[in-house]
C-alpha positions in Angstrom: -23.3 7.9 -8.9 -22.8 9.3 -5.5 -19.9 8.4 -3.3 -20.0 8.1 0.5 -19.1 11.8 0.7 -22.0 12.8 -1.6 -19.6 13.7 -4.4 -20.4 12.7 -7.9 -18.0 10.1 -9.2 -17.0 9.5 -12.8 -15.6 6.3 -14.2 -12.0 6.1 -12.9 -10.1 6.6 -16.2 -12.7 8.2 -18.4 -14.3 5.0 -19.4 -12.6 2.0 -17.7 -15.0 -0.9 -18.1 -14.0 -2.2 -14.7 -15.9 0.6 -13.0 -19.1 -1.4 -12.9 -17.5 -4.7 -11.9 -19.5 -6.5 -9.2 -16.6 -6.5 -6.8 -16.2 -2.8 -6.9 -19.9 -2.1 -6.7 -20.1 -4.3 -3.6 -17.0 -2.6 -2.2 -18.4 0.9 -2.7 -21.5 -0.1 -0.7 -19.4 -1.4 2.1 -17.3 1.8 2.1 -20.4 4.0 2.3 -21.9 1.9 5.1 -19.0 0.6 7.1 -16.1 2.9 6.5 -17.4 6.4 5.9 -19.1 6.8 9.3 -15.9 6.0 11.1 -13.5 8.4 9.3 -13.0 10.7 12.2 -12.4 7.9 14.6 -9.8 6.4 12.3 -8.0 9.6 11.4 -8.2 11.5 14.7 -8.6 8.8 17.3 -6.4 6.2 15.7 -9.1 3.5 15.6 -8.1 0.5 13.6 -10.9 -0.5 11.1 -10.7 -4.2 11.7 -14.3 -5.0 11.0 -14.1 -3.3 7.6 -10.9 -5.1 6.8 -12.5 -8.4 7.5 -15.4 -7.4 5.3 -13.1 -6.6 2.4 -11.6 -10.0 2.8 -14.9 -11.8 2.8 -15.9 -9.8 -0.4 -12.8 -11.0 -2.2 -10.9 -7.7 -2.2 -7.7 -9.3 -1.1 -7.8 -12.2 -3.5 -7.3 -10.4 -6.8 -3.6 -10.5 -7.1 -3.3 -14.1 -6.0 -3.4 -17.0 -8.5 -6.2 -19.6 -8.4 -3.7 -22.2 -7.4 -3.6 -20.6 -3.9 -7.3 -19.7 -3.7 -7.2 -16.3 -5.3 -9.1 -15.0 -8.3 -6.1 -14.9 -10.6 -7.3 -11.5 -12.1 -3.9 -9.9 -11.4 -2.6 -7.0 -9.4 -4.4 -4.5 -11.6 -7.4 -5.5 -9.6 -5.5 -5.2 -6.4 -4.7 -1.7 -7.4 -8.4 -0.9 -8.2 -9.5 -2.2 -4.8 -6.9 -0.1 -2.9 -7.8 2.9 -5.1 -11.5 2.6 -4.3 -10.9 2.5 -0.6 -8.3 5.2 -0.6 -10.8 7.6 -2.2 -12.6 7.6 1.1 -9.8 6.9 3.5 -6.1 6.7 2.6 -5.2 5.1 5.9 -7.5 2.2 5.2 -6.4 2.1 1.6 -2.8 1.9 2.8 -3.4 -1.1 5.2 -5.4 -2.8 2.4 -2.2 -2.5 0.3 -0.2 -3.9 3.3 -2.5 -6.9 3.4 -2.3 -7.6 -0.3 1.4 -7.1 -0.6 2.1 -9.6 2.2 0.0 -12.1 0.1 2.2 -11.1 -2.9 5.4 -12.1 -0.9 4.0 -15.4 0.2 2.6 -16.6 -3.1 6.0 -15.8 -4.8 8.1 -17.3 -2.0 9.6 -20.7 -1.3 7.6 -21.7 1.8 5.0 -24.3 1.1 3.7 -24.0 4.7 3.0 -20.3 4.2 1.4 -20.9 0.8 -0.9 -23.7 2.1 -1.6 -22.7 5.7 -1.3 -18.9 5.9 -1.9 -17.4 2.4 -5.5 -18.7 2.1 -6.3 -17.0 5.4 -4.6 -13.7 4.4 -6.6 -13.4 1.2 -9.9 -14.0 2.9 -9.1 -11.6 5.8 -9.1 -14.3 8.4 -5.5 -13.4 9.1 -4.5 -9.7 8.8 -1.0 -8.9 7.7 1.6 -6.2 7.4 4.6 -5.7 5.2 7.8 -4.8 7.2 10.0 -4.1 4.2 10.7 -0.4 4.6 14.1 -1.0 6.2 15.2 -3.7 3.6 14.0 -1.7 0.6 16.1 1.3 1.9 19.0 -1.0 2.6 19.2 -2.6 -0.8 19.0 1.0 -2.3 22.0 2.0 -0.3 20.1 4.3 2.1 20.3 2.6 5.5 21.6 -0.6 7.1 19.5 -3.7 7.9 18.4 -3.5 11.5 17.8 -7.2 12.2 20.4 -10.0 12.4 19.9 -13.7 12.1 21.9 -16.7 13.3 21.3 -20.1 11.9 20.2 -22.8 14.4 18.7 -26.2 14.2 15.4 -26.0 12.2 15.5 -22.2 11.8 17.1 -18.9 12.8 17.5 -16.7 15.9 16.6 -13.1 15.2 17.7 -10.0 17.1 17.2 -6.3 16.5 14.3 -3.9 15.9 12.4 -1.9 13.3 10.6 1.2 14.3 7.5 1.1 12.1 5.5 -1.8 10.7 1.9 -1.1 9.6 -1.2 -3.3 9.8 0.2 -5.4 12.6 -1.0 -6.7 16.0 0.1 -9.7 18.0 -2.2 -12.0 16.0 -1.2 -10.5 12.6 1.6 -11.7 10.3 4.3 -9.5 8.8 7.5 -9.8 6.7 11.0 -9.4 8.1 14.4 -9.4 6.4 17.5 -10.1 8.5 21.3 -10.3 7.8 22.9 -13.6 8.6 25.9 -13.0 10.9 27.7 -16.0 9.6 28.1 -15.1 6.0 26.5 -11.6 5.5 23.7 -13.1 3.4 20.1 -12.1 3.9 16.9 -14.1 4.7 13.3 -13.0 4.4 10.4 -14.5 6.4 6.8 -13.9 7.1 6.1 -14.4 10.8 3.2 -14.1 13.3 3.4 -11.2 15.7 3.1 -13.4 18.8 6.4 -15.3 18.4 8.2 -15.7 21.8 10.8 -13.0 22.1 9.1 -10.7 19.7 7.5 -7.6 21.2 5.4 -4.9 19.6 5.3 -1.4 20.9 3.9 2.1 20.2 5.1 3.5 16.9 4.5 7.1 17.8 1.7 9.6 16.8 1.4 10.6 13.2 -0.2 13.5 11.4 -2.0 11.0 9.2 -2.4 7.2 9.1 -3.2 7.0 12.8 -5.6 4.2 12.3 -3.1 2.0 10.5 -1.9 0.0 13.6 1.7 1.0 13.0 3.9 -0.4 15.7 7.6 -1.0 16.5 8.9 -4.5 16.5 11.8 -5.8 18.6 13.3 -9.3 18.3 15.2 -10.7 21.3 16.6 -14.1 20.6 13.4 -14.9 18.7 13.3 -18.3 17.1 11.9 -18.3 13.5 11.2 -21.8 12.3 12.3 -22.7 8.8 8.8 -23.1 7.5 8.3 -19.3 7.9 11.3 -18.5 5.6 10.3 -17.1 2.2 13.8 -17.0 0.7 17.4 -17.7 1.8 19.3 -15.9 0.5 16.7 -13.3 -0.4 18.5 -10.7 -2.6 17.1 -12.1 -5.9 13.7 -12.7 -4.3 13.3 -9.1 -3.2 14.4 -7.9 -6.6 11.7 -10.1 -8.2 8.9 -8.8 -5.9 10.0 -5.2 -6.0 8.0 -4.2 -9.1 4.7 -5.5 -7.6 5.5 -4.0 -4.2 6.0 -0.5 -5.8 3.3 -0.6 -8.4 0.5 -1.6 -6.1 1.3 1.4 -3.9 0.0 3.6 -6.8 -3.5 2.5 -5.8 -3.7 4.6 -2.7 -2.1 7.6 -4.6 -4.6 7.3 -7.5 -7.5 7.0 -5.0 -6.4 10.2 -3.2 -6.0 12.1 -6.5 -9.4 11.0 -7.7 -11.1 12.2 -4.5 -9.3 15.5 -4.7 -10.6 16.0 -8.2 -14.1 15.3 -7.2 -13.9 17.6 -4.2 -12.4 20.4 -6.3 -15.4 20.1 -8.6 -17.7 20.3 -5.6 -16.0 23.5 -4.3 -16.7 25.1 -7.7 -20.4 25.0 -7.1 -20.0 27.9 -4.8 -16.5 29.2 -5.7 -16.1 28.4 -9.4 -16.3 32.1 -10.3 -13.0 32.7 -8.5 -11.4 29.3 -8.6 -11.2 29.6 -12.3 -8.2 31.9 -11.9 -6.1 29.2 -10.3 -3.4 27.5 -12.3 -4.5 23.9 -11.6 -8.1 23.2 -12.5 -10.0 20.0 -11.7 -10.0 19.0 -15.3 -6.3 19.4 -15.7 -5.5 17.1 -12.8 -8.2 14.7 -13.9 -6.7 14.4 -17.4 -3.3 13.6 -15.8 -5.0 11.1 -13.5 -6.5 9.3 -16.4 -3.1 9.0 -18.1 -1.5 7.7 -14.9 -4.3 5.1 -14.4 -3.9 3.9 -18.0 -0.1 3.4 -17.6 -0.5 1.8 -14.1 -3.1 -0.7 -15.3 -1.0 -1.6 -18.3 2.0 -2.3 -16.2 -0.1 -4.3 -13.8 -1.4 -6.4 -16.7 2.3 -7.3 -17.5 2.9 -8.4 -13.9 -0.2 -10.4 -13.5 -0.1 -12.5 -10.3 3.7 -12.6 -10.4 3.9 -16.0 -12.0 4.7 -14.8 -15.5 8.0 -13.8 -17.1 8.2 -10.0 -17.6 10.6 -7.8 -19.4 13.8 -6.9 -17.5 13.3 -3.2 -17.8 9.8 -3.1 -16.4 11.0 -1.8 -13.0 12.1 1.5 -14.6 8.6 2.1 -15.8 7.1 1.0 -12.5 9.3 3.5 -10.6 8.3 6.2 -13.0 4.6 5.4 -12.5 5.1 5.5 -8.7 6.9 8.9 -9.0 4.0 10.3 -11.0 1.5 9.0 -8.3 3.5 10.8 -5.6 3.9 14.1 -7.4 0.4 14.2 -8.7 -0.9 13.5 -5.2 0.9 16.5 -3.8 -0.2 18.7 -6.7 -3.9 17.5 -6.4 -4.0 18.1 -2.6 -2.5 21.5 -2.9 -4.9 22.5 -5.7 -7.8 21.2 -3.5 -6.7 23.4 -0.6 -6.5 26.4 -2.8 -9.9 25.7 -4.3 -11.4 25.2 -0.8 -9.9 28.4 0.5 -10.6 29.2 4.2 -12.6 26.0 4.6 -9.3 24.1 4.3 -8.1 25.7 7.5 -10.8 24.1 9.6 -9.4 21.4 11.9 -10.3 17.9 10.8 -11.9 19.2 7.5 -11.7 16.8 4.6 -9.5 19.3 2.8 -6.7 19.3 5.4 -6.9 15.5 5.7 -6.3 15.1 2.0 -3.3 17.4 2.3 -1.8 15.4 5.1 -2.5 12.1 3.3 -0.8 13.4 0.1 2.5 13.8 2.0 2.3 10.2 3.1 2.0 9.0 -0.6 5.3 10.9 -1.2 7.1 9.8 1.9 6.2 6.1 2.5 8.9 3.7 1.4 10.0 4.0 -1.3 9.8 7.7 -0.8 9.9 10.2 -3.7 13.6 10.8 -3.1 14.3 7.1 -2.8 12.5 6.5 -6.1 14.4 9.2 -7.8 17.7 7.9 -6.5 16.8 4.4 -8.0 15.8 6.0 -11.3 19.0 8.1 -11.4 21.2 5.0 -10.8 19.5 3.1 -13.5 20.0 5.9 -16.0 23.7 6.1 -15.0 24.2 2.4 -15.6 22.8 2.6 -19.1 
């Protein structure tokens, strides 16, 4: 089969039966027709691929990790990962915001707000409502890396929020996103999913990035912003965040696995003309492909354990999830570097696919939880044993 780049594509993990699934077949057609032609506009001009995102929603791409009780397919987050992976092969920026969309749905379906479950979640998983995540600062806070930036004060029928966070992806004024705040009365924490057009909430430019320009990443400032109680997912939210953390981290492997897969295929493509000299490089396409297949096998197995979040899982699964995410980061860096070396001088061309893959690989290793964050968490788990 040919991808949108004209690169031959093998089954994702050397024989995964899911490769020919109707959802993925339909998704690949949409990627070729409605995403590939706009890659430069997304990556260079920062154009947000809203029409494509809506299309993924109508095709069912956002429904996979949501249980049938809330309108999802109930197939589990393994299928969420496969959807993100497929999109990230072509465009990591769009794969990343697909993850943002699906992880926000993950929060809502596992939260306490019936209003969000009944009125907002069905629209998120169909793409009618687009949604971000907003948990970079809280995830770092609970790992002892930085302080919570938002405060909350209880009031009648809700909370008043103040503070700001610099970068939240996949948000606009009509989108929803998650926020965690510290209650000033008792130092507890609350988590909510809110619309971007709340009075007192302002969205601003998040800066220019070397990659992910089309991800609609903005800063958020709360100034005496009233958040009604029906938007609250958990209060206090410490245990809730611990419960959703495994799904949050594991689904991120999707955009890493997709990037690695595309690097492998592009390395094979360069060998058509340069194989006689590329064969002297340490990392060959087959080497990275074998490691990719092992990583996919482990990730899909962990995803099967997590399901849609409604099942009881073993207490130590988070350690394996963190290790899988570390592998996705390190293998992304290795694959993108190997691709650049295989491409040679062609990789120096501005806006070439090779330099884009290199830029994207650093995002996989830096986005929260970053590689250093993950290794800190793993180290602390090992010390406690």
